Structure formats: structure tokens, C-alpha cells
MDAnalysis code that builds the backbone (N, CA, C; Angstrom):
import MDAnalysis as mda
import numpy as np

u = mda.Universe.empty(195, n_residues=65, atom_resindex=np.repeat(np.arange(65), 3), trajectory=True)
u.add_TopologyAttr("name", ["N", "CA", "C"] * 65)
u.add_TopologyAttr("resid", np.arange(1, 66))
u.add_TopologyAttr("resname", ["MET", "ASN", "ILE", "LEU", "TRP", "ASP", "PHE", "ASP", "GLY", "THR", "LEU", "PHE", "ASP", "THR", "TYR", "PRO", "ALA", "TYR", "THR", "ASN", "MET", "LEU", "ALA", "ASP", "VAL", "LEU", "GLY", "GLU", "ARG", "ASP", "ILE", "TYR", "LYS", "GLN", "LEU", "LYS", "ILE", "SER", "TYR", "SER", "HIS", "ALA", "LEU", "GLN", "HIS", "TYR", "LYS", "ILE", "SER", "SER", "GLU", "GLN", "GLN", "GLU", "GLU", "LEU", "ASN", "LYS", "LEU", "LYS", "LEU", "ILE", "ARG", "LYS", "ARG"])
u.atoms.positions = np.array([
    [-128.589, 176.005, -107.133],
    [-129.974, 175.611, -107.243],
    [-130.825, 176.680, -106.566],
    [-131.852, 177.131, -107.242],
    [-132.802, 178.073, -106.672],
    [-134.110, 177.360, -106.398],
    [-134.645, 177.577, -105.229],
    [-135.907, 176.958, -104.841],
    [-136.874, 178.065, -104.476],
    [-138.075, 177.981, -104.974],
    [-139.107, 178.961, -104.681],
    [-140.166, 178.319, -103.792],
    [-140.380, 178.902, -102.634],
    [-141.420, 178.429, -101.715],
    [-142.587, 179.396, -101.786],
    [-143.787, 178.881, -101.904],
    [-144.976, 179.730, -101.997],
    [-146.003, 179.252, -100.986],
    [-145.740, 179.511, -99.717],
    [-146.651, 179.043, -98.678],
    [-147.712, 180.071, -98.308],
    [-147.642, 181.253, -98.860],
    [-148.608, 182.259, -98.456],
    [-149.644, 182.567, -99.531],
    [-149.700, 181.771, -100.562],
    [-150.731, 181.946, -101.568],
    [-150.436, 182.989, -102.619],
    [-149.195, 183.403, -102.763],
    [-148.852, 184.420, -103.752],
    [-148.999, 183.879, -105.176],
    [-148.414, 182.742, -105.440],
    [-148.485, 182.155, -106.783],
    [-149.641, 181.174, -106.926],
    [-149.881, 180.400, -105.908],
    [-150.944, 179.400, -105.910],
    [-151.810, 179.608, -104.674],
    [-153.098, 179.651, -104.861],
    [-154.004, 179.834, -103.740],
    [-154.244, 178.486, -103.067],
    [-153.428, 178.181, -102.082],
    [-153.514, 176.902, -101.382],
    [-154.434, 176.955, -100.174],
    [-154.915, 178.147, -99.819],
    [-155.758, 178.260, -98.632],
    [-157.012, 177.389, -98.688],
    [-157.735, 177.332, -99.805],
    [-158.922, 176.467, -99.828],
    [-158.593, 174.994, -99.557],
    [-157.508, 174.500, -100.133],
    [-157.141, 173.094, -99.930],
    [-156.784, 172.823, -98.468],
    [-155.974, 173.690, -97.881],
    [-155.588, 173.487, -96.481],
    [-156.770, 173.716, -95.543],
    [-157.630, 174.653, -95.869],
    [-158.832, 174.874, -95.056],
    [-159.705, 173.630, -95.076],
    [-159.895, 173.052, -96.247],
    [-160.716, 171.848, -96.365],
    [-160.098, 170.667, -95.631],
    [-158.772, 170.499, -95.748],
    [-158.116, 169.387, -95.052],
    [-158.265, 169.524, -93.545],
    [-157.993, 170.704, -93.016],
    [-158.121, 170.899, -91.573],
    [-159.571, 170.746, -91.130],
    [-160.513, 171.222, -91.930],
    [-161.929, 171.069, -91.597],
    [-162.320, 169.596, -91.560],
    [-161.788, 168.811, -92.497],
    [-162.074, 167.374, -92.509],
    [-161.559, 166.698, -91.247],
    [-160.388, 167.090, -90.793],
    [-159.770, 166.462, -89.623],
    [-160.385, 166.977, -88.328],
    [-160.645, 168.274, -88.260],
    [-161.104, 168.883, -87.007],
    [-162.609, 169.021, -86.884],
    [-163.307, 169.026, -88.005],
    [-164.737, 169.273, -87.963],
    [-165.051, 170.744, -87.704],
    [-164.055, 171.597, -87.830],
    [-164.211, 173.045, -87.628],
    [-164.475, 173.706, -88.977],
    [-165.044, 174.889, -88.949],
    [-165.301, 175.604, -90.191],
    [-164.659, 176.982, -90.227],
    [-164.190, 177.511, -89.109],
    [-163.602, 178.848, -89.077],
    [-162.075, 178.756, -89.080],
    [-161.532, 177.998, -90.002],
    [-160.109, 177.704, -90.035],
    [-159.336, 178.720, -90.879],
    [-159.977, 179.264, -91.878],
    [-159.310, 180.171, -92.816],
    [-158.622, 181.328, -92.098],
    [-159.286, 181.907, -91.103],
    [-158.727, 183.045, -90.367],
    [-157.409, 182.678, -89.696],
    [-157.318, 181.485, -89.152],
    [-156.094, 181.029, -88.503],
    [-155.016, 180.698, -89.531],
    [-155.411, 180.131, -90.651],
    [-154.450, 179.812, -91.707],
    [-153.835, 181.062, -92.322],
    [-154.589, 182.146, -92.371],
    [-154.064, 183.390, -92.937],
    [-152.886, 183.906, -92.110],
    [-152.850, 183.573, -90.824],
    [-151.698, 183.941, -89.997],
    [-150.530, 183.060, -90.409],
    [-150.710, 181.751, -90.325],
    [-149.744, 180.782, -90.837],
    [-150.277, 179.384, -90.591],
    [-149.761, 178.430, -91.357],
    [-150.161, 177.032, -91.185],
    [-149.763, 176.539, -89.801],
    [-148.542, 176.850, -89.379],
    [-148.085, 176.392, -88.061],
    [-148.901, 177.048, -86.946],
    [-149.307, 178.294, -87.141],
    [-150.162, 178.952, -86.149],
    [-151.490, 178.211, -86.026],
    [-152.076, 177.844, -87.163],
    [-153.350, 177.122, -87.145],
    [-153.203, 175.790, -86.409],
    [-152.102, 175.084, -86.660],
    [-151.880, 173.811, -85.967],
    [-151.781, 174.021, -84.464],
    [-151.081, 175.056, -84.049],
    [-150.964, 175.354, -82.614],
    [-152.291, 175.824, -82.039],
    [-152.995, 176.665, -82.772],
    [-154.272, 177.204, -82.297],
    [-155.273, 176.083, -82.015],
    [-155.329, 175.115, -82.914],
    [-156.277, 174.011, -82.767],
    [-155.697, 172.829, -81.990],
    [-154.477, 172.990, -81.487],
    [-153.824, 171.953, -80.682],
    [-153.902, 170.590, -81.379],
    [-153.353, 170.551, -82.590],
    [-153.370, 169.342, -83.408],
    [-152.580, 168.238, -82.715],
    [-153.213, 167.108, -82.530],
    [-152.545, 165.963, -81.916],
    [-151.671, 165.257, -82.949],
    [-150.835, 164.363, -82.490],
    [-149.982, 163.613, -83.420],
    [-150.833, 162.748, -84.354],
    [-151.954, 162.224, -83.851],
    [-152.845, 161.419, -84.697],
    [-153.472, 162.299, -85.782],
    [-153.889, 163.503, -85.402],
    [-154.465, 164.415, -86.386],
    [-153.415, 164.851, -87.409],
    [-152.184, 165.049, -86.952],
    [-151.107, 165.424, -87.873],
    [-150.856, 164.307, -88.882],
    [-150.897, 163.073, -88.429],
    [-150.743, 161.934, -89.343],
    [-151.868, 161.915, -90.367],
    [-153.089, 162.176, -89.922],
    [-154.228, 162.205, -90.830],
    [-154.073, 163.333, -91.860],
    [-153.604, 164.497, -91.411],
    [-153.355, 165.606, -92.339],
    [-152.295, 165.230, -93.368],
    [-151.230, 164.573, -92.919],
    [-150.172, 164.149, -93.840],
    [-150.706, 163.184, -94.893],
    [-151.586, 162.273, -94.483],
    [-152.188, 161.331, -95.436],
    [-153.063, 162.081, -96.438],
    [-153.849, 163.037, -95.939],
    [-154.705, 163.822, -96.840],
    [-153.884, 164.616, -97.842],
    [-152.750, 165.164, -97.409],
    [-151.875, 165.912, -98.315],
    [-151.411, 165.011, -99.457],
    [-151.011, 163.789, -99.120],
    [-150.532, 162.852, -100.151],
    [-151.644, 162.478, -101.117],
    [-152.817, 162.206, -100.581],
    [-153.951, 161.801, -101.414],
    [-154.364, 162.930, -102.341],
    [-154.414, 164.138, -101.825],
    [-154.919, 165.266, -102.616],
    [-153.899, 165.799, -103.599],
    [-152.629, 165.406, -103.455],
    [-151.610, 165.819, -104.426],
    [-151.726, 165.041, -105.714],
    [-152.342, 163.890, -105.651],
    [-152.446, 163.017, -106.839],
    [-153.434, 163.528, -107.834],
])
């Protein structure tokens, strides 16, 4: 089985979606710069709490539909 992961926007530009989700949760607007480093870096940079992580997970599910 071959699996292709595209977390850096090579095939699909996911940065706008993740920027919007984090902005909704954090109320921040300068998130794109941190996301360009990595998603996990952005979470660490903004010190995402477990409650915020749960909210992000819910937003991911809702926006996938």
C-alpha cells in the first residue's frame, strides 16, 4: 500500500483552511507565517491548550464535509 501525505501544500493548498481554523480559535490573524514552518510549530508557538485543540479537531471535521 502506498500512501501520499501532502501536509506542506504541494498538491493541495491547505494553508488558507488551517489559517482560518486557527484564527477562529485563537482570534489571531498572523498565523500563516507560523504555519509555513509547520502545523505543529504553530500549535507550539501559540501554546494551544487541550480545549483549543478539541475545538480545532471539531472544526476539521465540520469543514471536511
